[in-house]
Each structure stands twice: as C-alpha cells, then as structure tokens.
Full PDB file with SEQRES, HELIX, SHEET, SSBOND, CRYST1, ORIGX, SCALE, CONECT and MASTER records, all heavy atoms in Angstrom:
SEQRES   1 A   45  MET ILE GLU ARG ASP HIS PRO VAL LEU SER VAL GLY ALA          
SEQRES   2 A   45  GLN CYS ARG LEU LEU SER ILE SER ARG SER SER PHE TYR          
SEQRES   3 A   45  TYR ALA PRO LYS GLY GLU THR VAL MET ASN PHE ASP LEU          
SEQRES   4 A   45  MET LEU LEU ALA ASP LYS                                      
HELIX    1 AA1 VAL A   11  LEU A   18  1                                   8    
HELIX    2 AA2 ARG A   22  TYR A   26  1                                   5    
HELIX    3 AA3 VAL A   34  ASP A   44  1                                  11    
CRYST1    1.000    1.000    1.000  90.00  90.00  90.00 P 1           1          
ORIGX1      1.000000  0.000000  0.000000        0.00000                         
ORIGX2      0.000000  1.000000  0.000000        0.00000                         
ORIGX3      0.000000  0.000000  1.000000        0.00000                         
SCALE1      1.000000  0.000000  0.000000        0.00000                         
SCALE2      0.000000  1.000000  0.000000        0.00000                         
SCALE3      0.000000  0.000000  1.000000        0.00000                         
ATOM      1  N   MET A   1       0.829  -1.176   0.000  1.00  0.00           N  
ATOM      2  CA  MET A   1       0.000   0.000   0.000  1.00  0.00           C  
ATOM      3  C   MET A   1       0.884   1.253   0.000  1.00  0.00           C  
ATOM      4  O   MET A   1       0.845   2.009  -0.950  1.00  0.00           O  
ATOM      5  CB  MET A   1      -0.945  -0.020   1.197  1.00  0.00           C  
ATOM      6  CG  MET A   1      -1.918   1.111   1.189  1.00  0.00           C  
ATOM      7  SD  MET A   1      -3.032   1.075   2.585  1.00  0.00           S  
ATOM      8  CE  MET A   1      -4.487   0.455   1.796  1.00  0.00           C  
ATOM      9  N   ILE A   2       1.673   1.455   1.046  1.00  0.00           N  
ATOM     10  CA  ILE A   2       2.592   2.592   1.087  1.00  0.00           C  
ATOM     11  C   ILE A   2       3.998   2.071   0.838  1.00  0.00           C  
ATOM     12  O   ILE A   2       4.436   1.112   1.469  1.00  0.00           O  
ATOM     13  CB  ILE A   2       2.528   3.323   2.441  1.00  0.00           C  
ATOM     14  CG1 ILE A   2       1.178   4.006   2.595  1.00  0.00           C  
ATOM     15  CG2 ILE A   2       3.653   4.346   2.553  1.00  0.00           C  
ATOM     16  CD1 ILE A   2       1.008   4.757   3.889  1.00  0.00           C  
ATOM     17  N   GLU A   3       4.680   2.676  -0.108  1.00  0.00           N  
ATOM     18  CA  GLU A   3       6.039   2.275  -0.443  1.00  0.00           C  
ATOM     19  C   GLU A   3       7.020   3.223   0.235  1.00  0.00           C  
ATOM     20  O   GLU A   3       7.025   4.420  -0.042  1.00  0.00           O  
ATOM     21  CB  GLU A   3       6.260   2.314  -1.947  1.00  0.00           C  
ATOM     22  CG  GLU A   3       5.405   1.348  -2.728  1.00  0.00           C  
ATOM     23  CD  GLU A   3       5.648   1.457  -4.210  1.00  0.00           C  
ATOM     24  OE1 GLU A   3       6.792   1.761  -4.614  1.00  0.00           O  
ATOM     25  OE2 GLU A   3       4.683   1.251  -4.960  1.00  0.00           O  
ATOM     26  N   ARG A   4       7.848   2.677   1.120  1.00  0.00           N  
ATOM     27  CA  ARG A   4       8.829   3.497   1.830  1.00  0.00           C  
ATOM     28  C   ARG A   4       9.842   4.122   0.884  1.00  0.00           C  
ATOM     29  O   ARG A   4      10.310   5.223   1.109  1.00  0.00           O  
ATOM     30  CB  ARG A   4       9.567   2.676   2.869  1.00  0.00           C  
ATOM     31  CG  ARG A   4       8.715   2.271   4.043  1.00  0.00           C  
ATOM     32  CD  ARG A   4       9.538   1.470   5.030  1.00  0.00           C  
ATOM     33  NE  ARG A   4       8.716   0.927   6.082  1.00  0.00           N  
ATOM     34  CZ  ARG A   4       8.658   1.444   7.303  1.00  0.00           C  
ATOM     35  NH1 ARG A   4       9.374   2.481   7.606  1.00  0.00           N  
ATOM     36  NH2 ARG A   4       7.870   0.909   8.203  1.00  0.00           N  
ATOM     37  N   ASP A   5      10.185   3.421  -0.179  1.00  0.00           N  
ATOM     38  CA  ASP A   5      11.209   3.923  -1.091  1.00  0.00           C  
ATOM     39  C   ASP A   5      10.646   4.349  -2.448  1.00  0.00           C  
ATOM     40  O   ASP A   5      11.272   4.157  -3.480  1.00  0.00           O  
ATOM     41  CB  ASP A   5      12.307   2.874  -1.264  1.00  0.00           C  
ATOM     42  CG  ASP A   5      11.766   1.537  -1.763  1.00  0.00           C  
ATOM     43  OD1 ASP A   5      10.540   1.379  -1.809  1.00  0.00           O  
ATOM     44  OD2 ASP A   5      12.580   0.660  -2.109  1.00  0.00           O  
ATOM     45  N   HIS A   6       9.449   4.920  -2.429  1.00  0.00           N  
ATOM     46  CA  HIS A   6       8.834   5.403  -3.672  1.00  0.00           C  
ATOM     47  C   HIS A   6       9.710   6.507  -4.264  1.00  0.00           C  
ATOM     48  O   HIS A   6      10.164   7.400  -3.546  1.00  0.00           O  
ATOM     49  CB  HIS A   6       7.422   5.932  -3.393  1.00  0.00           C  
ATOM     50  CG  HIS A   6       6.634   6.159  -4.636  1.00  0.00           C  
ATOM     51  ND1 HIS A   6       6.766   7.288  -5.394  1.00  0.00           N  
ATOM     52  CD2 HIS A   6       5.719   5.381  -5.260  1.00  0.00           C  
ATOM     53  CE1 HIS A   6       5.957   7.221  -6.432  1.00  0.00           C  
ATOM     54  NE2 HIS A   6       5.308   6.059  -6.369  1.00  0.00           N  
ATOM     55  N   PRO A   7       9.968   6.463  -5.567  1.00  0.00           N  
ATOM     56  CA  PRO A   7      10.888   7.441  -6.169  1.00  0.00           C  
ATOM     57  C   PRO A   7      10.374   8.878  -6.189  1.00  0.00           C  
ATOM     58  O   PRO A   7      11.169   9.816  -6.241  1.00  0.00           O  
ATOM     59  CB  PRO A   7      11.087   6.913  -7.592  1.00  0.00           C  
ATOM     60  CG  PRO A   7       9.919   6.030  -7.854  1.00  0.00           C  
ATOM     61  CD  PRO A   7       9.490   5.485  -6.521  1.00  0.00           C  
ATOM     62  N   VAL A   8       9.062   9.066  -6.120  1.00  0.00           N  
ATOM     63  CA  VAL A   8       8.511  10.422  -6.235  1.00  0.00           C  
ATOM     64  C   VAL A   8       7.809  10.876  -4.961  1.00  0.00           C  
ATOM     65  O   VAL A   8       8.026  11.997  -4.498  1.00  0.00           O  
ATOM     66  CB  VAL A   8       7.536  10.511  -7.437  1.00  0.00           C  
ATOM     67  CG1 VAL A   8       6.919  11.893  -7.535  1.00  0.00           C  
ATOM     68  CG2 VAL A   8       8.242  10.144  -8.735  1.00  0.00           C  
ATOM     69  N   LEU A   9       6.980  10.010  -4.393  1.00  0.00           N  
ATOM     70  CA  LEU A   9       6.156  10.401  -3.250  1.00  0.00           C  
ATOM     71  C   LEU A   9       6.804   9.995  -1.933  1.00  0.00           C  
ATOM     72  O   LEU A   9       7.182   8.836  -1.748  1.00  0.00           O  
ATOM     73  CB  LEU A   9       4.773   9.757  -3.343  1.00  0.00           C  
ATOM     74  CG  LEU A   9       3.882  10.221  -4.488  1.00  0.00           C  
ATOM     75  CD1 LEU A   9       2.627   9.365  -4.545  1.00  0.00           C  
ATOM     76  CD2 LEU A   9       3.526  11.682  -4.332  1.00  0.00           C  
ATOM     77  N   SER A  10       6.884  10.928  -1.018  1.00  0.00           N  
ATOM     78  CA  SER A  10       7.386  10.620   0.320  1.00  0.00           C  
ATOM     79  C   SER A  10       6.323   9.832   1.087  1.00  0.00           C  
ATOM     80  O   SER A  10       5.160   9.754   0.667  1.00  0.00           O  
ATOM     81  CB  SER A  10       7.697  11.912   1.079  1.00  0.00           C  
ATOM     82  OG  SER A  10       6.503  12.619   1.331  1.00  0.00           O  
ATOM     83  N   VAL A  11       6.724   9.255   2.200  1.00  0.00           N  
ATOM     84  CA  VAL A  11       5.776   8.525   3.038  1.00  0.00           C  
ATOM     85  C   VAL A  11       4.667   9.471   3.488  1.00  0.00           C  
ATOM     86  O   VAL A  11       3.490   9.118   3.475  1.00  0.00           O  
ATOM     87  CB  VAL A  11       6.485   7.882   4.250  1.00  0.00           C  
ATOM     88  CG1 VAL A  11       5.478   7.344   5.253  1.00  0.00           C  
ATOM     89  CG2 VAL A  11       7.408   6.773   3.794  1.00  0.00           C  
ATOM     90  N   GLY A  12       5.036  10.693   3.878  1.00  0.00           N  
ATOM     91  CA  GLY A  12       4.022  11.662   4.308  1.00  0.00           C  
ATOM     92  C   GLY A  12       3.021  11.983   3.217  1.00  0.00           C  
ATOM     93  O   GLY A  12       1.816  12.070   3.469  1.00  0.00           O  
ATOM     94  N   ALA A  13       3.495  12.147   1.989  1.00  0.00           N  
ATOM     95  CA  ALA A  13       2.594  12.440   0.864  1.00  0.00           C  
ATOM     96  C   ALA A  13       1.666  11.270   0.590  1.00  0.00           C  
ATOM     97  O   ALA A  13       0.467  11.450   0.332  1.00  0.00           O  
ATOM     98  CB  ALA A  13       3.405  12.781  -0.377  1.00  0.00           C  
ATOM     99  N   GLN A  14       2.192  10.056   0.665  1.00  0.00           N  
ATOM    100  CA  GLN A  14       1.358   8.879   0.445  1.00  0.00           C  
ATOM    101  C   GLN A  14       0.298   8.753   1.534  1.00  0.00           C  
ATOM    102  O   GLN A  14      -0.850   8.409   1.257  1.00  0.00           O  
ATOM    103  CB  GLN A  14       2.225   7.626   0.403  1.00  0.00           C  
ATOM    104  CG  GLN A  14       3.142   7.557  -0.807  1.00  0.00           C  
ATOM    105  CD  GLN A  14       4.007   6.341  -0.778  1.00  0.00           C  
ATOM    106  OE1 GLN A  14       3.511   5.219  -0.931  1.00  0.00           O  
ATOM    107  NE2 GLN A  14       5.305   6.531  -0.588  1.00  0.00           N  
ATOM    108  N   CYS A  15       0.680   9.047   2.770  1.00  0.00           N  
ATOM    109  CA  CYS A  15      -0.291   8.993   3.869  1.00  0.00           C  
ATOM    110  C   CYS A  15      -1.395  10.022   3.668  1.00  0.00           C  
ATOM    111  O   CYS A  15      -2.569   9.732   3.913  1.00  0.00           O  
ATOM    112  CB  CYS A  15       0.411   9.211   5.203  1.00  0.00           C  
ATOM    113  SG  CYS A  15       1.425   7.817   5.728  1.00  0.00           S  
ATOM    114  N   ARG A  16      -1.028  11.223   3.244  1.00  0.00           N  
ATOM    115  CA  ARG A  16      -2.048  12.244   2.989  1.00  0.00           C  
ATOM    116  C   ARG A  16      -3.004  11.805   1.883  1.00  0.00           C  
ATOM    117  O   ARG A  16      -4.217  12.014   1.973  1.00  0.00           O  
ATOM    118  CB  ARG A  16      -1.387  13.567   2.624  1.00  0.00           C  
ATOM    119  CG  ARG A  16      -0.863  14.332   3.817  1.00  0.00           C  
ATOM    120  CD  ARG A  16      -0.461  15.757   3.467  1.00  0.00           C  
ATOM    121  NE  ARG A  16       0.590  15.811   2.463  1.00  0.00           N  
ATOM    122  CZ  ARG A  16       1.899  15.683   2.718  1.00  0.00           C  
ATOM    123  NH1 ARG A  16       2.314  15.494   3.944  1.00  0.00           N  
ATOM    124  NH2 ARG A  16       2.787  15.756   1.744  1.00  0.00           N  
ATOM    125  N   LEU A  17      -2.470  11.180   0.830  1.00  0.00           N  
ATOM    126  CA  LEU A  17      -3.330  10.697  -0.259  1.00  0.00           C  
ATOM    127  C   LEU A  17      -4.306   9.626   0.219  1.00  0.00           C  
ATOM    128  O   LEU A  17      -5.422   9.510  -0.286  1.00  0.00           O  
ATOM    129  CB  LEU A  17      -2.473  10.135  -1.401  1.00  0.00           C  
ATOM    130  CG  LEU A  17      -1.738  11.165  -2.247  1.00  0.00           C  
ATOM    131  CD1 LEU A  17      -0.751  10.478  -3.178  1.00  0.00           C  
ATOM    132  CD2 LEU A  17      -2.731  12.001  -3.045  1.00  0.00           C  
ATOM    133  N   LEU A  18      -3.874   8.833   1.197  1.00  0.00           N  
ATOM    134  CA  LEU A  18      -4.728   7.775   1.732  1.00  0.00           C  
ATOM    135  C   LEU A  18      -5.557   8.230   2.933  1.00  0.00           C  
ATOM    136  O   LEU A  18      -6.319   7.445   3.500  1.00  0.00           O  
ATOM    137  CB  LEU A  18      -3.870   6.569   2.149  1.00  0.00           C  
ATOM    138  CG  LEU A  18      -3.152   5.860   1.006  1.00  0.00           C  
ATOM    139  CD1 LEU A  18      -2.160   4.849   1.555  1.00  0.00           C  
ATOM    140  CD2 LEU A  18      -4.154   5.190   0.086  1.00  0.00           C  
ATOM    141  N   SER A  19      -5.384   9.484   3.327  1.00  0.00           N  
ATOM    142  CA  SER A  19      -6.107  10.064   4.466  1.00  0.00           C  
ATOM    143  C   SER A  19      -5.844   9.314   5.766  1.00  0.00           C  
ATOM    144  O   SER A  19      -6.756   9.043   6.546  1.00  0.00           O  
ATOM    145  CB  SER A  19      -7.615  10.121   4.197  1.00  0.00           C  
ATOM    146  OG  SER A  19      -7.875  10.922   3.066  1.00  0.00           O  
ATOM    147  N   ILE A  20      -4.571   8.938   5.975  1.00  0.00           N  
ATOM    148  CA  ILE A  20      -4.188   8.347   7.251  1.00  0.00           C  
ATOM    149  C   ILE A  20      -3.029   9.161   7.816  1.00  0.00           C  
ATOM    150  O   ILE A  20      -2.310   9.840   7.074  1.00  0.00           O  
ATOM    151  CB  ILE A  20      -3.770   6.857   7.124  1.00  0.00           C  
ATOM    152  CG1 ILE A  20      -2.536   6.707   6.238  1.00  0.00           C  
ATOM    153  CG2 ILE A  20      -4.915   6.018   6.602  1.00  0.00           C  
ATOM    154  CD1 ILE A  20      -1.950   5.315   6.255  1.00  0.00           C  
ATOM    155  N   SER A  21      -2.860   9.118   9.123  1.00  0.00           N  
ATOM    156  CA  SER A  21      -1.762   9.856   9.723  1.00  0.00           C  
ATOM    157  C   SER A  21      -0.475   9.051   9.575  1.00  0.00           C  
ATOM    158  O   SER A  21      -0.498   7.823   9.475  1.00  0.00           O  
ATOM    159  CB  SER A  21      -2.039  10.126  11.204  1.00  0.00           C  
ATOM    160  OG  SER A  21      -2.088   8.907  11.909  1.00  0.00           O  
ATOM    161  N   ARG A  22       0.640   9.761   9.536  1.00  0.00           N  
ATOM    162  CA  ARG A  22       1.928   9.070   9.431  1.00  0.00           C  
ATOM    163  C   ARG A  22       2.175   8.189  10.642  1.00  0.00           C  
ATOM    164  O   ARG A  22       2.760   7.123  10.534  1.00  0.00           O  
ATOM    165  CB  ARG A  22       3.077  10.078   9.299  1.00  0.00           C  
ATOM    166  CG  ARG A  22       3.354  10.457   7.909  1.00  0.00           C  
ATOM    167  CD  ARG A  22       4.592  11.266   7.774  1.00  0.00           C  
ATOM    168  NE  ARG A  22       5.199  11.610   9.057  1.00  0.00           N  
ATOM    169  CZ  ARG A  22       6.244  12.380   9.201  1.00  0.00           C  
ATOM    170  NH1 ARG A  22       6.819  12.908   8.156  1.00  0.00           N  
ATOM    171  NH2 ARG A  22       6.735  12.653  10.381  1.00  0.00           N  
ATOM    172  N   SER A  23       1.727   8.642  11.820  1.00  0.00           N  
ATOM    173  CA  SER A  23       1.951   7.844  13.026  1.00  0.00           C  
ATOM    174  C   SER A  23       1.228   6.503  12.947  1.00  0.00           C  
ATOM    175  O   SER A  23       1.724   5.501  13.445  1.00  0.00           O  
ATOM    176  CB  SER A  23       1.522   8.613  14.271  1.00  0.00           C  
ATOM    177  OG  SER A  23       0.148   8.909  14.224  1.00  0.00           O  
ATOM    178  N   SER A  24       0.064   6.454  12.307  1.00  0.00           N  
ATOM    179  CA  SER A  24      -0.632   5.177  12.167  1.00  0.00           C  
ATOM    180  C   SER A  24       0.105   4.252  11.204  1.00  0.00           C  
ATOM    181  O   SER A  24       0.047   3.031  11.337  1.00  0.00           O  
ATOM    182  CB  SER A  24      -2.078   5.370  11.718  1.00  0.00           C  
ATOM    183  OG  SER A  24      -2.121   5.933  10.424  1.00  0.00           O  
ATOM    184  N   PHE A  25       0.835   4.824  10.256  1.00  0.00           N  
ATOM    185  CA  PHE A  25       1.645   4.006   9.344  1.00  0.00           C  
ATOM    186  C   PHE A  25       2.811   3.369  10.092  1.00  0.00           C  
ATOM    187  O   PHE A  25       3.132   2.208   9.883  1.00  0.00           O  
ATOM    188  CB  PHE A  25       2.160   4.857   8.186  1.00  0.00           C  
ATOM    189  CG  PHE A  25       3.184   4.157   7.333  1.00  0.00           C  
ATOM    190  CD1 PHE A  25       2.820   3.105   6.522  1.00  0.00           C  
ATOM    191  CD2 PHE A  25       4.508   4.544   7.365  1.00  0.00           C  
ATOM    192  CE1 PHE A  25       3.767   2.450   5.739  1.00  0.00           C  
ATOM    193  CE2 PHE A  25       5.456   3.902   6.594  1.00  0.00           C  
ATOM    194  CZ  PHE A  25       5.085   2.851   5.776  1.00  0.00           C  
ATOM    195  N   TYR A  26       3.433   4.116  10.994  1.00  0.00           N  
ATOM    196  CA  TYR A  26       4.592   3.626  11.718  1.00  0.00           C  
ATOM    197  C   TYR A  26       4.231   2.814  12.969  1.00  0.00           C  
ATOM    198  O   TYR A  26       5.092   2.186  13.558  1.00  0.00           O  
ATOM    199  CB  TYR A  26       5.499   4.788  12.135  1.00  0.00           C  
ATOM    200  CG  TYR A  26       6.203   5.426  10.962  1.00  0.00           C  
ATOM    201  CD1 TYR A  26       5.891   6.712  10.561  1.00  0.00           C  
ATOM    202  CD2 TYR A  26       7.187   4.747  10.270  1.00  0.00           C  
ATOM    203  CE1 TYR A  26       6.540   7.301   9.492  1.00  0.00           C  
ATOM    204  CE2 TYR A  26       7.841   5.326   9.197  1.00  0.00           C  
ATOM    205  CZ  TYR A  26       7.512   6.603   8.814  1.00  0.00           C  
ATOM    206  OH  TYR A  26       8.155   7.179   7.758  1.00  0.00           O  
ATOM    207  N   TYR A  27       2.963   2.811  13.366  1.00  0.00           N  
ATOM    208  CA  TYR A  27       2.536   2.139  14.588  1.00  0.00           C  
ATOM    209  C   TYR A  27       2.757   0.641  14.482  1.00  0.00           C  
ATOM    210  O   TYR A  27       2.372  -0.001  13.505  1.00  0.00           O  
ATOM    211  CB  TYR A  27       1.056   2.416  14.860  1.00  0.00           C  
ATOM    212  CG  TYR A  27       0.501   1.652  16.021  1.00  0.00           C  
ATOM    213  CD1 TYR A  27       0.822   2.014  17.326  1.00  0.00           C  
ATOM    214  CD2 TYR A  27      -0.332   0.565  15.841  1.00  0.00           C  
ATOM    215  CE1 TYR A  27       0.312   1.311  18.409  1.00  0.00           C  
ATOM    216  CE2 TYR A  27      -0.844  -0.142  16.917  1.00  0.00           C  
ATOM    217  CZ  TYR A  27      -0.517   0.232  18.191  1.00  0.00           C  
ATOM    218  OH  TYR A  27      -1.005  -0.465  19.255  1.00  0.00           O  
ATOM    219  N   ALA A  28       3.378   0.073  15.501  1.00  0.00           N  
ATOM    220  CA  ALA A  28       3.544  -1.378  15.588  1.00  0.00           C  
ATOM    221  C   ALA A  28       2.856  -1.846  16.868  1.00  0.00           C  
ATOM    222  O   ALA A  28       3.265  -1.474  17.972  1.00  0.00           O  
ATOM    223  CB  ALA A  28       5.020  -1.744  15.621  1.00  0.00           C  
ATOM    224  N   PRO A  29       1.782  -2.634  16.748  1.00  0.00           N  
ATOM    225  CA  PRO A  29       1.058  -3.057  17.944  1.00  0.00           C  
ATOM    226  C   PRO A  29       1.927  -3.916  18.862  1.00  0.00           C  
ATOM    227  O   PRO A  29       2.770  -4.672  18.397  1.00  0.00           O  
ATOM    228  CB  PRO A  29      -0.119  -3.868  17.400  1.00  0.00           C  
ATOM    229  CG  PRO A  29       0.273  -4.244  16.018  1.00  0.00           C  
ATOM    230  CD  PRO A  29       1.234  -3.213  15.535  1.00  0.00           C  
ATOM    231  N   LYS A  30       1.692  -3.757  20.147  1.00  0.00           N  
ATOM    232  CA  LYS A  30       2.401  -4.565  21.134  1.00  0.00           C  
ATOM    233  C   LYS A  30       1.603  -5.839  21.374  1.00  0.00           C  
ATOM    234  O   LYS A  30       0.383  -5.842  21.321  1.00  0.00           O  
ATOM    235  CB  LYS A  30       2.534  -3.798  22.452  1.00  0.00           C  
ATOM    236  CG  LYS A  30       3.372  -2.559  22.335  1.00  0.00           C  
ATOM    237  CD  LYS A  30       3.459  -1.860  23.660  1.00  0.00           C  
ATOM    238  CE  LYS A  30       4.290  -0.593  23.527  1.00  0.00           C  
ATOM    239  NZ  LYS A  30       4.302   0.165  24.764  1.00  0.00           N  
ATOM    240  N   GLY A  31       2.295  -6.902  21.654  1.00  0.00           N  
ATOM    241  CA  GLY A  31       1.632  -8.179  21.934  1.00  0.00           C  
ATOM    242  C   GLY A  31       1.078  -8.199  23.345  1.00  0.00           C  
ATOM    243  O   GLY A  31       1.254  -7.272  24.138  1.00  0.00           O  
ATOM    244  N   GLU A  32       0.401  -9.267  23.653  1.00  0.00           N  
ATOM    245  CA  GLU A  32      -0.153  -9.433  24.994  1.00  0.00           C  
ATOM    246  C   GLU A  32       0.962  -9.731  25.995  1.00  0.00           C  
ATOM    247  O   GLU A  32       1.939 -10.388  25.663  1.00  0.00           O  
ATOM    248  CB  GLU A  32      -1.154 -10.586  25.008  1.00  0.00           C  
ATOM    249  CG  GLU A  32      -2.399 -10.335  24.188  1.00  0.00           C  
ATOM    250  CD  GLU A  32      -3.266  -9.243  24.760  1.00  0.00           C  
ATOM    251  OE1 GLU A  32      -3.177  -8.957  25.982  1.00  0.00           O  
ATOM    252  OE2 GLU A  32      -4.031  -8.663  23.993  1.00  0.00           O  
ATOM    253  N   THR A  33       0.783  -9.267  27.216  1.00  0.00           N  
ATOM    254  CA  THR A  33       1.737  -9.600  28.269  1.00  0.00           C  
ATOM    255  C   THR A  33       1.514 -11.047  28.685  1.00  0.00           C  
ATOM    256  O   THR A  33       0.444 -11.623  28.456  1.00  0.00           O  
ATOM    257  CB  THR A  33       1.554  -8.684  29.495  1.00  0.00           C  
ATOM    258  OG1 THR A  33       0.257  -8.923  30.054  1.00  0.00           O  
ATOM    259  CG2 THR A  33       1.719  -7.227  29.139  1.00  0.00           C  
ATOM    260  N   VAL A  34       2.510 -11.638  29.296  1.00  0.00           N  
ATOM    261  CA  VAL A  34       2.403 -13.020  29.753  1.00  0.00           C  
ATOM    262  C   VAL A  34       1.280 -13.142  30.778  1.00  0.00           C  
ATOM    263  O   VAL A  34       0.474 -14.087  30.733  1.00  0.00           O  
ATOM    264  CB  VAL A  34       3.742 -13.500  30.346  1.00  0.00           C  
ATOM    265  CG1 VAL A  34       3.597 -14.874  30.966  1.00  0.00           C  
ATOM    266  CG2 VAL A  34       4.820 -13.511  29.278  1.00  0.00           C  
ATOM    267  N   MET A  35       1.190 -12.175  31.684  1.00  0.00           N  
ATOM    268  CA  MET A  35       0.158 -12.227  32.708  1.00  0.00           C  
ATOM    269  C   MET A  35      -1.237 -12.147  32.070  1.00  0.00           C  
ATOM    270  O   MET A  35      -2.138 -12.907  32.435  1.00  0.00           O  
ATOM    271  CB  MET A  35       0.332 -11.088  33.712  1.00  0.00           C  
ATOM    272  CG  MET A  35      -0.658 -11.159  34.864  1.00  0.00           C  
ATOM    273  SD  MET A  35      -0.368  -9.914  36.118  1.00  0.00           S  
ATOM    274  CE  MET A  35      -1.327  -8.575  35.465  1.00  0.00           C  
ATOM    275  N   ASN A  36      -1.430 -11.257  31.120  1.00  0.00           N  
ATOM    276  CA  ASN A  36      -2.727 -11.123  30.468  1.00  0.00           C  
ATOM    277  C   ASN A  36      -3.060 -12.383  29.681  1.00  0.00           C  
ATOM    278  O   ASN A  36      -4.209 -12.850  29.682  1.00  0.00           O  
ATOM    279  CB  ASN A  36      -2.744  -9.902  29.557  1.00  0.00           C  
ATOM    280  CG  ASN A  36      -4.137  -9.514  29.142  1.00  0.00           C  
ATOM    281  OD1 ASN A  36      -5.088  -9.716  29.885  1.00  0.00           O  
ATOM    282  ND2 ASN A  36      -4.262  -8.963  27.959  1.00  0.00           N  
ATOM    283  N   PHE A  37      -2.072 -12.953  29.013  1.00  0.00           N  
ATOM    284  CA  PHE A  37      -2.278 -14.193  28.269  1.00  0.00           C  
ATOM    285  C   PHE A  37      -2.706 -15.324  29.211  1.00  0.00           C  
ATOM    286  O   PHE A  37      -3.624 -16.079  28.910  1.00  0.00           O  
ATOM    287  CB  PHE A  37      -1.010 -14.572  27.513  1.00  0.00           C  
ATOM    288  CG  PHE A  37      -1.180 -15.736  26.594  1.00  0.00           C  
ATOM    289  CD1 PHE A  37      -1.944 -15.629  25.436  1.00  0.00           C  
ATOM    290  CD2 PHE A  37      -0.586 -16.950  26.874  1.00  0.00           C  
ATOM    291  CE1 PHE A  37      -2.100 -16.707  24.595  1.00  0.00           C  
ATOM    292  CE2 PHE A  37      -0.745 -18.034  26.043  1.00  0.00           C  
ATOM    293  CZ  PHE A  37      -1.507 -17.910  24.884  1.00  0.00           C  
ATOM    294  N   ASP A  38      -2.048 -15.417  30.359  1.00  0.00           N  
ATOM    295  CA  ASP A  38      -2.406 -16.443  31.348  1.00  0.00           C  
ATOM    296  C   ASP A  38      -3.834 -16.248  31.860  1.00  0.00           C  
ATOM    297  O   ASP A  38      -4.580 -17.215  32.043  1.00  0.00           O  
ATOM    298  CB  ASP A  38      -1.420 -16.441  32.521  1.00  0.00           C  
ATOM    299  CG  ASP A  38      -0.057 -16.976  32.134  1.00  0.00           C  
ATOM    300  OD1 ASP A  38       0.046 -17.677  31.101  1.00  0.00           O  
ATOM    301  OD2 ASP A  38       0.921 -16.679  32.852  1.00  0.00           O  
ATOM    302  N   LEU A  39      -4.216 -14.984  32.087  1.00  0.00           N  
ATOM    303  CA  LEU A  39      -5.585 -14.702  32.540  1.00  0.00           C  
ATOM    304  C   LEU A  39      -6.611 -15.076  31.483  1.00  0.00           C  
ATOM    305  O   LEU A  39      -7.688 -15.586  31.804  1.00  0.00           O  
ATOM    306  CB  LEU A  39      -5.721 -13.233  32.930  1.00  0.00           C  
ATOM    307  CG  LEU A  39      -5.013 -12.815  34.203  1.00  0.00           C  
ATOM    308  CD1 LEU A  39      -5.048 -11.293  34.359  1.00  0.00           C  
ATOM    309  CD2 LEU A  39      -5.629 -13.496  35.411  1.00  0.00           C  
ATOM    310  N   MET A  40      -6.299 -14.829  30.221  1.00  0.00           N  
ATOM    311  CA  MET A  40      -7.217 -15.198  29.151  1.00  0.00           C  
ATOM    312  C   MET A  40      -7.361 -16.710  29.067  1.00  0.00           C  
ATOM    313  O   MET A  40      -8.478 -17.212  28.860  1.00  0.00           O  
ATOM    314  CB  MET A  40      -6.739 -14.638  27.802  1.00  0.00           C  
ATOM    315  CG  MET A  40      -6.881 -13.143  27.690  1.00  0.00           C  
ATOM    316  SD  MET A  40      -6.570 -12.502  26.024  1.00  0.00           S  
ATOM    317  CE  MET A  40      -4.850 -12.884  25.795  1.00  0.00           C  
ATOM    318  N   LEU A  41      -6.269 -17.433  29.224  1.00  0.00           N  
ATOM    319  CA  LEU A  41      -6.341 -18.906  29.218  1.00  0.00           C  
ATOM    320  C   LEU A  41      -7.185 -19.407  30.391  1.00  0.00           C  
ATOM    321  O   LEU A  41      -7.987 -20.332  30.240  1.00  0.00           O  
ATOM    322  CB  LEU A  41      -4.945 -19.509  29.283  1.00  0.00           C  
ATOM    323  CG  LEU A  41      -4.113 -19.418  28.015  1.00  0.00           C  
ATOM    324  CD1 LEU A  41      -2.708 -19.955  28.273  1.00  0.00           C  
ATOM    325  CD2 LEU A  41      -4.780 -20.180  26.870  1.00  0.00           C  
ATOM    326  N   LEU A  42      -7.010 -18.781  31.552  1.00  0.00           N  
ATOM    327  CA  LEU A  42      -7.775 -19.155  32.737  1.00  0.00           C  
ATOM    328  C   LEU A  42      -9.268 -18.883  32.512  1.00  0.00           C  
ATOM    329  O   LEU A  42     -10.125 -19.702  32.880  1.00  0.00           O  
ATOM    330  CB  LEU A  42      -7.271 -18.407  33.956  1.00  0.00           C  
ATOM    331  CG  LEU A  42      -7.874 -18.765  35.297  1.00  0.00           C  
ATOM    332  CD1 LEU A  42      -7.596 -20.225  35.631  1.00  0.00           C  
ATOM    333  CD2 LEU A  42      -7.323 -17.866  36.385  1.00  0.00           C  
ATOM    334  N   ALA A  43      -9.602 -17.765  31.914  1.00  0.00           N  
ATOM    335  CA  ALA A  43     -10.998 -17.424  31.657  1.00  0.00           C  
ATOM    336  C   ALA A  43     -11.626 -18.380  30.637  1.00  0.00           C  
ATOM    337  O   ALA A  43     -12.826 -18.660  30.702  1.00  0.00           O  
ATOM    338  CB  ALA A  43     -11.101 -15.988  31.157  1.00  0.00           C  
ATOM    339  N   ASP A  44     -10.814 -18.904  29.715  1.00  0.00           N  
ATOM    340  CA  ASP A  44     -11.334 -19.831  28.710  1.00  0.00           C  
ATOM    341  C   ASP A  44     -11.680 -21.190  29.297  1.00  0.00           C  
ATOM    342  O   ASP A  44     -12.481 -21.925  28.728  1.00  0.00           O  
ATOM    343  CB  ASP A  44     -10.321 -20.010  27.579  1.00  0.00           C  
ATOM    344  CG  ASP A  44     -10.250 -18.787  26.670  1.00  0.00           C  
ATOM    345  OD1 ASP A  44     -11.200 -17.974  26.690  1.00  0.00           O  
ATOM    346  OD2 ASP A  44      -9.247 -18.659  25.942  1.00  0.00           O  
ATOM    347  N   LYS A  45     -11.084 -21.517  30.438  1.00  0.00           N  
ATOM    348  CA  LYS A  45     -11.324 -22.845  31.036  1.00  0.00           C  
ATOM    349  C   LYS A  45     -12.629 -22.931  31.730  1.00  0.00           C  
ATOM    350  O   LYS A  45     -13.430 -22.482  32.120  1.00  0.00           O  
ATOM    351  CB  LYS A  45     -10.216 -23.181  32.025  1.00  0.00           C  
ATOM    352  CG  LYS A  45      -8.928 -23.482  31.322  1.00  0.00           C  
ATOM    353  CD  LYS A  45      -7.867 -23.858  32.309  1.00  0.00           C  
ATOM    354  CE  LYS A  45      -6.552 -24.147  31.573  1.00  0.00           C  
ATOM    355  NZ  LYS A  45      -5.502 -24.519  32.474  1.00  0.00           N  
TER     356      LYS A  45                                                      
MASTER        0    0    0    3    0    0    0    6  355    1    0    4          
END                                                                             
C-alpha cells in the first residue's frame, strides 16, 4: 500500500493521499503480556 522507497512520493505524501496519519503508518502493535495471556487462558477454562 505505502512504499517506503517510492521514487517520487514521500511517506508523508502517500499517507495524505490515503487520508491516514503518518503515526498510524509507523505504529507497531504490542503483543499481549504473559500475565494477560495467562488470565485469558484461565478465563477460557
């Protein structure tokens, strides 16, 4: 979708064209903590 090494359009320009913020492009979700994962397993039982 967004090309980091596009020859003409910067990442910011591509984000504006797609109507998304640059921070949402760079966002990397964090995984679940071990404690939260254990609680979810316990709740499933």
